[in-house]
DONUSE-104383 format. One record per residue (C-alpha): residue number from 0; chain; x, y, z. Coordinates in nm, 3 decimals, decimal comma. Example, Ala and Ser with C-alpha at 12.3 -4.5 7.8 and 13.67 -1.06 7.14 Angstrom:
2
k/c/east/north/up
0/A/1,230/-0,450/0,780
1/A/1,367/-0,106/0,714
END
This chain:
450
k/c/east/north/up
0/A/0,002/-0,006/-0,014
1/A/0,130/0,346/-0,090
2/A/0,225/0,567/0,218
3/A/0,050/0,893/0,220
4/A/0,250/1,085/0,516
5/A/0,539/0,863/0,618
6/A/0,868/0,833/0,475
7/A/1,170/0,624/0,575
8/A/1,200/0,835/0,918
9/A/0,876/0,955/1,010
10/A/0,655/1,238/0,858
11/A/0,890/1,530/0,683
12/A/0,830/1,813/0,461
13/A/0,863/2,186/0,453
14/A/0,735/2,390/0,741
15/A/0,414/2,536/0,688
16/A/0,341/2,332/0,384
17/A/0,134/1,977/0,376
18/A/0,194/1,795/0,509
19/A/0,423/1,991/0,774
20/A/0,134/2,203/0,907
21/A/0,009/2,263/1,256
22/A/-0,317/2,125/1,154
23/A/-0,176/1,794/1,046
24/A/0,062/1,780/1,373
25/A/-0,264/1,810/1,570
26/A/-0,420/1,560/1,392
27/A/-0,100/1,323/1,425
28/A/-0,113/1,394/1,814
29/A/-0,492/1,294/1,806
30/A/-0,428/0,965/1,601
31/A/-0,126/0,828/1,792
32/A/-0,295/0,879/2,116
33/A/-0,618/0,705/2,012
34/A/-0,383/0,409/1,928
35/A/-0,162/0,426/2,239
36/A/-0,461/0,490/2,470
37/A/-0,524/0,144/2,588
38/A/-0,580/0,118/2,942
39/A/-0,716/0,246/3,255
40/A/-0,374/0,421/3,378
41/A/-0,318/0,790/3,309
42/A/-0,148/0,802/2,940
43/A/0,161/1,009/2,881
44/A/0,397/1,104/2,585
45/A/0,729/1,289/2,604
46/A/0,793/1,557/2,325
47/A/1,123/1,659/2,231
48/A/1,220/1,892/1,935
49/A/1,561/2,026/1,769
50/A/1,619/2,394/1,731
51/A/1,427/2,475/1,440
52/A/1,209/2,789/1,446
53/A/0,885/2,595/1,325
54/A/0,950/2,353/1,633
55/A/0,768/2,600/1,842
56/A/0,439/2,579/1,632
57/A/0,440/2,203/1,581
58/A/0,503/2,117/1,936
59/A/0,236/2,355/2,039
60/A/-0,012/2,172/1,785
61/A/0,091/1,866/1,864
62/A/0,040/1,948/2,257
63/A/-0,326/2,040/2,151
64/A/-0,390/1,697/1,980
65/A/-0,240/1,469/2,236
66/A/-0,421/1,636/2,505
67/A/-0,730/1,655/2,338
68/A/-0,695/1,253/2,288
69/A/-0,630/1,236/2,669
70/A/-0,278/1,191/2,711
71/A/-0,060/1,387/2,947
72/A/0,238/1,548/2,799
73/A/0,613/1,608/2,902
74/A/0,774/1,865/2,699
75/A/1,158/1,828/2,714
76/A/1,257/2,113/2,484
77/A/1,559/2,087/2,273
78/A/1,698/1,738/2,329
79/A/1,864/1,467/2,082
80/A/1,669/1,207/1,914
81/A/1,836/0,930/2,112
82/A/1,742/1,097/2,422
83/A/1,383/1,101/2,341
84/A/1,388/0,741/2,260
85/A/1,564/0,657/2,593
86/A/1,335/0,908/2,831
87/A/1,051/0,732/2,660
88/A/1,130/0,422/2,818
89/A/1,287/0,581/3,140
90/A/0,961/0,773/3,229
91/A/0,733/0,475/3,122
92/A/0,558/0,709/2,846
93/A/0,321/0,532/2,604
94/A/0,484/0,709/2,318
95/A/0,754/0,950/2,250
96/A/0,787/1,223/1,981
97/A/1,085/1,399/1,848
98/A/1,010/1,721/1,626
99/A/1,301/1,745/1,379
100/A/1,435/1,706/1,004
101/A/1,753/1,562/1,120
102/A/2,019/1,698/0,884
103/A/1,766/1,890/0,648
104/A/1,798/2,272/0,637
105/A/1,563/2,442/0,909
106/A/1,270/2,526/0,652
107/A/1,213/2,161/0,679
108/A/1,081/1,976/0,981
109/A/0,972/1,631/1,069
110/A/0,757/1,418/1,316
111/A/0,937/1,096/1,448
112/A/0,765/0,828/1,666
113/A/0,881/0,596/1,925
114/A/0,667/0,310/2,103
115/A/0,689/0,271/2,487
116/A/0,981/0,057/2,437
117/A/1,159/0,336/2,273
118/A/1,197/0,189/1,910
119/A/1,066/0,353/1,597
120/A/0,721/0,247/1,509
121/A/0,649/-0,068/1,286
122/A/0,508/-0,012/0,906
123/A/0,165/-0,175/1,053
124/A/0,141/0,087/1,314
125/A/0,217/0,392/1,057
126/A/-0,019/0,268/0,832
127/A/-0,296/0,267/1,096
128/A/-0,214/0,635/1,194
129/A/-0,220/0,708/0,824
130/A/-0,562/0,582/0,778
131/A/-0,685/0,762/1,123
132/A/-0,539/1,076/0,984
133/A/-0,776/1,042/0,681
134/A/-1,072/0,989/0,918
135/A/-1,316/1,174/1,114
136/A/-1,101/1,221/1,428
137/A/-1,402/1,390/1,649
138/A/-1,523/1,049/1,766
139/A/-1,159/0,977/1,921
140/A/-1,169/1,310/2,134
141/A/-1,142/1,251/2,521
142/A/-1,413/1,360/2,752
143/A/-1,406/1,707/2,900
144/A/-1,299/1,546/3,249
145/A/-1,026/1,326/3,057
146/A/-0,837/1,584/2,889
147/A/-0,480/1,601/2,930
148/A/-0,213/1,829/3,099
149/A/0,100/1,935/2,949
150/A/0,398/2,038/3,171
151/A/0,753/2,139/3,050
152/A/1,030/1,935/3,226
153/A/1,384/2,084/3,219
154/A/1,615/1,823/3,428
155/A/1,559/1,539/3,232
156/A/1,834/1,625/2,984
157/A/2,064/1,505/3,267
158/A/1,942/1,170/3,263
159/A/2,071/1,145/2,913
160/A/2,381/1,290/2,996
161/A/2,450/1,032/3,273
162/A/2,335/0,775/3,040
163/A/2,590/0,872/2,753
164/A/2,834/0,872/3,045
165/A/2,791/0,511/3,115
166/A/2,814/0,404/2,765
167/A/3,204/0,459/2,793
168/A/3,396/0,159/2,935
169/A/3,484/0,198/3,315
170/A/3,867/0,168/3,249
171/A/3,872/0,453/3,006
172/A/3,873/0,817/3,084
173/A/3,903/1,136/2,831
174/A/4,166/1,316/3,046
175/A/4,425/1,447/2,808
176/A/4,217/1,448/2,523
177/A/4,136/1,759/2,324
178/A/3,796/1,745/2,159
179/A/3,634/1,941/1,907
180/A/3,275/1,897/1,886
181/A/3,025/2,071/1,625
182/A/2,673/2,033/1,751
183/A/2,543/2,154/1,421
184/A/2,347/2,445/1,601
185/A/2,101/2,171/1,695
186/A/1,955/1,926/1,927
187/A/2,296/1,827/2,111
188/A/2,405/2,201/2,188
189/A/2,359/2,166/2,555
190/A/2,412/1,790/2,608
191/A/2,727/1,689/2,415
192/A/2,989/1,945/2,537
193/A/2,884/1,862/2,892
194/A/2,879/1,529/2,870
195/A/3,226/1,510/2,715
196/A/3,355/1,776/2,987
197/A/3,213/1,575/3,270
198/A/3,420/1,276/3,109
199/A/3,750/1,452/3,148
200/A/3,796/1,569/2,803
201/A/3,911/1,929/2,728
202/A/3,627/2,049/2,508
203/A/3,641/2,298/2,193
204/A/3,271/2,360/2,091
205/A/3,122/2,503/1,764
206/A/2,783/2,481/1,628
207/A/2,643/2,580/1,991
208/A/2,450/2,900/1,901
209/A/2,123/2,802/1,763
210/A/1,902/3,105/1,671
211/A/1,612/2,889/1,490
212/A/1,749/2,908/1,114
213/A/2,077/2,797/1,150
214/A/2,051/2,431/1,229
215/A/2,285/2,244/0,996
216/A/2,386/2,543/0,797
217/A/2,753/2,516/0,739
218/A/2,803/2,289/1,014
219/A/2,753/1,953/1,155
220/A/2,797/1,627/0,999
221/A/2,684/1,732/0,643
222/A/2,933/2,000/0,653
223/A/3,214/1,910/0,816
224/A/3,454/2,163/0,681
225/A/3,405/2,413/0,987
226/A/3,502/2,129/1,227
227/A/3,804/2,029/1,003
228/A/3,920/2,401/1,035
229/A/3,861/2,405/1,426
230/A/4,062/2,078/1,459
231/A/4,368/2,240/1,278
232/A/4,316/2,544/1,471
233/A/4,323/2,422/1,824
234/A/4,516/2,119/1,743
235/A/4,238/1,876/1,869
236/A/4,295/1,506/1,906
237/A/3,934/1,435/1,730
238/A/3,635/1,624/1,591
239/A/3,307/1,480/1,640
240/A/3,041/1,645/1,418
241/A/2,677/1,599/1,493
242/A/2,373/1,671/1,287
243/A/2,051/1,847/1,394
244/A/1,928/1,589/1,610
245/A/2,250/1,434/1,703
246/A/2,146/1,076/1,597
247/A/2,430/1,059/1,356
248/A/2,796/1,144/1,379
249/A/3,113/1,206/1,154
250/A/3,448/1,185/1,287
251/A/3,748/1,427/1,191
252/A/4,069/1,300/1,260
253/A/4,370/1,495/1,428
254/A/4,503/1,552/1,068
255/A/4,173/1,703/0,973
256/A/4,069/1,426/0,736
257/A/3,699/1,292/0,760
258/A/3,617/0,962/0,852
259/A/3,249/0,826/0,756
260/A/3,016/0,586/0,915
261/A/3,141/0,273/0,716
262/A/3,486/0,349/0,897
263/A/3,321/0,391/1,212
264/A/3,134/0,067/1,206
265/A/3,455/-0,106/1,116
266/A/3,646/0,046/1,434
267/A/3,371/-0,057/1,647
268/A/3,325/-0,402/1,518
269/A/3,681/-0,484/1,520
270/A/3,707/-0,344/1,901
271/A/3,386/-0,525/2,011
272/A/3,478/-0,844/1,861
273/A/3,814/-0,848/2,029
274/A/3,613/-0,801/2,354
275/A/3,385/-1,088/2,265
276/A/3,105/-0,837/2,280
277/A/3,006/-0,839/1,920
278/A/2,687/-1,022/1,859
279/A/2,528/-1,201/1,550
280/A/2,884/-1,282/1,400
281/A/2,914/-0,937/1,240
282/A/2,737/-0,618/1,152
283/A/2,422/-0,469/0,997
284/A/2,449/-0,189/0,735
285/A/2,258/-0,072/0,418
286/A/2,283/-0,137/0,058
287/A/2,448/0,176/0,037
288/A/2,767/0,096/0,266
289/A/3,122/0,048/0,073
290/A/3,219/-0,268/-0,074
291/A/3,550/-0,224/0,111
292/A/3,365/-0,242/0,444
293/A/3,209/-0,556/0,348
294/A/3,583/-0,724/0,231
295/A/3,721/-0,584/0,575
296/A/3,470/-0,761/0,780
297/A/3,518/-1,064/0,577
298/A/3,871/-1,045/0,640
299/A/3,809/-1,057/1,006
300/A/3,572/-1,364/1,006
301/A/3,274/-1,124/1,027
302/A/2,961/-1,087/0,804
303/A/2,797/-0,781/0,697
304/A/2,411/-0,828/0,656
305/A/2,248/-0,550/0,426
306/A/1,916/-0,378/0,445
307/A/1,720/-0,120/0,278
308/A/1,821/0,257/0,351
309/A/1,709/0,387/0,660
310/A/1,806/0,329/1,029
311/A/1,473/0,148/1,095
312/A/1,549/-0,109/0,853
313/A/1,883/-0,169/1,021
314/A/1,759/-0,163/1,368
315/A/1,460/-0,411/1,261
316/A/1,695/-0,664/1,118
317/A/1,930/-0,637/1,433
318/A/1,656/-0,716/1,652
319/A/1,528/-1,005/1,441
320/A/1,870/-1,170/1,418
321/A/2,021/-1,066/1,763
322/A/2,306/-0,825/1,616
323/A/2,409/-0,539/1,852
324/A/2,619/-0,324/1,614
325/A/2,469/-0,150/1,279
326/A/2,440/0,183/1,096
327/A/2,452/0,379/0,767
328/A/2,740/0,546/0,595
329/A/2,601/0,847/0,673
330/A/2,708/0,828/1,049
331/A/2,346/0,652/1,182
332/A/2,547/0,417/1,423
333/A/2,299/0,189/1,645
334/A/2,448/0,010/1,927
335/A/2,199/-0,184/2,085
336/A/2,382/-0,266/2,392
337/A/2,299/0,119/2,488
338/A/1,998/0,251/2,308
339/A/1,715/0,153/2,056
340/A/1,818/0,422/1,775
341/A/2,145/0,590/1,633
342/A/2,310/0,793/1,873
343/A/2,601/0,984/1,750
344/A/2,757/1,093/2,082
345/A/2,750/0,733/2,205
346/A/2,923/0,619/1,892
347/A/3,188/0,880/1,894
348/A/3,247/0,764/2,269
349/A/3,346/0,432/2,153
350/A/3,596/0,553/1,899
351/A/3,758/0,763/2,163
352/A/3,788/0,456/2,395
353/A/3,937/0,259/2,112
354/A/4,189/0,551/2,088
355/A/4,273/0,582/2,421
356/A/4,308/0,216/2,493
357/A/4,545/0,166/2,217
358/A/4,727/0,486/2,262
359/A/4,714/0,564/1,892
360/A/4,619/0,858/1,718
361/A/4,263/0,865/1,577
362/A/4,402/0,901/1,201
363/A/4,553/0,555/1,253
364/A/4,237/0,343/1,437
365/A/3,986/0,470/1,202
366/A/4,161/0,373/0,861
367/A/4,053/0,029/0,866
368/A/3,989/-0,034/0,508
369/A/4,065/0,129/0,183
370/A/3,741/0,224/0,042
371/A/3,595/0,100/-0,312
372/A/3,550/0,365/-0,560
373/A/3,186/0,472/-0,491
374/A/2,987/0,764/-0,647
375/A/2,645/0,889/-0,564
376/A/2,451/1,160/-0,787
377/A/2,097/1,268/-0,726
378/A/1,840/1,347/-0,962
379/A/1,552/1,557/-0,870
380/A/1,173/1,510/-0,991
381/A/0,839/1,626/-0,961
382/A/0,578/1,355/-0,956
383/A/0,556/1,073/-1,199
384/A/0,749/0,757/-1,154
385/A/1,089/0,767/-1,388
386/A/1,239/0,432/-1,241
387/A/0,925/0,265/-1,380
388/A/0,998/0,425/-1,726
389/A/1,090/0,106/-2,016
390/A/1,394/0,316/-2,130
391/A/1,520/0,379/-1,755
392/A/1,481/-0,005/-1,649
393/A/1,668/-0,111/-1,974
394/A/1,958/0,142/-1,888
395/A/1,979/0,025/-1,552
396/A/1,977/-0,371/-1,657
397/A/2,240/-0,288/-1,872
398/A/2,447/-0,111/-1,598
399/A/2,400/-0,419/-1,368
400/A/2,493/-0,642/-1,665
401/A/2,841/-0,461/-1,710
402/A/2,928/-0,425/-1,358
403/A/2,856/-0,835/-1,277
404/A/3,036/-0,934/-0,982
405/A/3,288/-0,644/-1,006
406/A/3,094/-0,403/-0,824
407/A/2,725/-0,296/-0,712
408/A/2,466/-0,056/-0,834
409/A/2,196/0,082/-0,614
410/A/1,910/0,314/-0,739
411/A/1,641/0,407/-0,535
412/A/1,399/0,690/-0,441
413/A/1,491/0,916/-0,167
414/A/1,246/0,837/0,121
415/A/1,260/1,208/0,265
416/A/1,296/1,406/-0,035
417/A/1,182/1,432/-0,446
418/A/1,498/1,280/-0,561
419/A/1,636/0,951/-0,726
420/A/1,974/0,843/-0,583
421/A/2,202/0,685/-0,825
422/A/2,502/0,503/-0,674
423/A/2,782/0,258/-0,797
424/A/3,093/0,099/-0,681
425/A/3,358/-0,078/-0,801
426/A/3,750/-0,138/-0,829
427/A/3,752/0,085/-1,165
428/A/3,667/0,456/-1,085
429/A/3,667/0,534/-1,454
430/A/3,396/0,280/-1,527
431/A/3,176/0,365/-1,218
432/A/3,183/0,752/-1,299
433/A/3,057/0,671/-1,690
434/A/2,799/0,423/-1,561
435/A/2,657/0,689/-1,301
436/A/2,685/0,995/-1,521
437/A/2,505/0,769/-1,795
438/A/2,209/0,654/-1,574
439/A/2,171/1,000/-1,465
440/A/2,158/1,125/-1,791
441/A/1,870/0,894/-1,910
442/A/1,669/0,952/-1,585
443/A/1,701/1,331/-1,631
444/A/1,581/1,269/-1,971
445/A/1,285/1,081/-1,905
446/A/1,181/1,332/-1,596
447/A/1,216/1,638/-1,835
448/A/1,016/1,423/-2,116
449/A/0,723/1,366/-1,887
END
């Protein structure tokens, strides 16, 4: 069945344009509250957000919806997505909400939902919510005496800070390390520097002055150039770049070079395997992860299980097959020993722990494999289904036949933007560039002809 509102990571879009309107946000509150209102106890929901200007608008609309459905609301304010997942369980809430568009620019916003176990909702539950959103919700409203209450809670961010600190191995401190951190002017601008400082690091912080419109703007994990410059400037041992809601991380080593999620997963997998902590005989990643990661893991006797793009699918496979490390090349790293969703700060601490234990610079421990040449390009489209066109399908089949066993081809529509992503990888860079450019041209021609 075609999804009408939900993408790969909740509901997302440009603020004040459907579906990211206060009207829909209120209806989401009523619909979700209706589904999770199942018992005689006093039901509760926790709501966190990042620092986008539209967060105030959507937060208040969702409060109206949830209280109208009879749930009590705990407002956490700006706080990372993994903190919302953790606090949903810790506060015994029936549902958790994160208002964020992650790494997108401030004009966008989104709604991510967590069940009482702290995990993102299943496809089936999201379809139930979509059905309710398109129905008459008046019959679902609570009676006058059962309307919920709302209150803002400030101190619960410290629960998350203590949780983060406990993920660092007991035999490791960050004393003697100079850590530069870029908070992307986003949700972690308070908690991340404080957690690192309390663990003993000398902390240099950038991207910690949000104003509602500068989230992810020339900063954070999608624009690490500012952090690279700062690492050089202060001679930091490591740079940690988070995204707007802090569920992903990119590392900058002491030489100012970028380390992506694939290398970070390799570091953690190798470390945990040596400590006999790694479960599942390997890790879980998506179809976008580099072939070099797979070859590295195989060389260590470990497997790489691949899923569709989206950390929810990674987590789903991890839960089903008992893995405890998974993630995406973009820097979503899921460590299920510590949490239910990607956590950029926790993943960064695992890398720091490895560096401290080995007494080696980050540039050495984070270069675990030589990436296979990989090229990703996007084709923007409005309406239609270019990937179903006969010409496009034939071009894809020809490219797959040419690559055969020498590489991989992944072509997919984005789950969050009107884009078709074309990715190819293999040992011959020239071949990869030619294949990707050719496919992008074919898809663009079909799009323009539509």
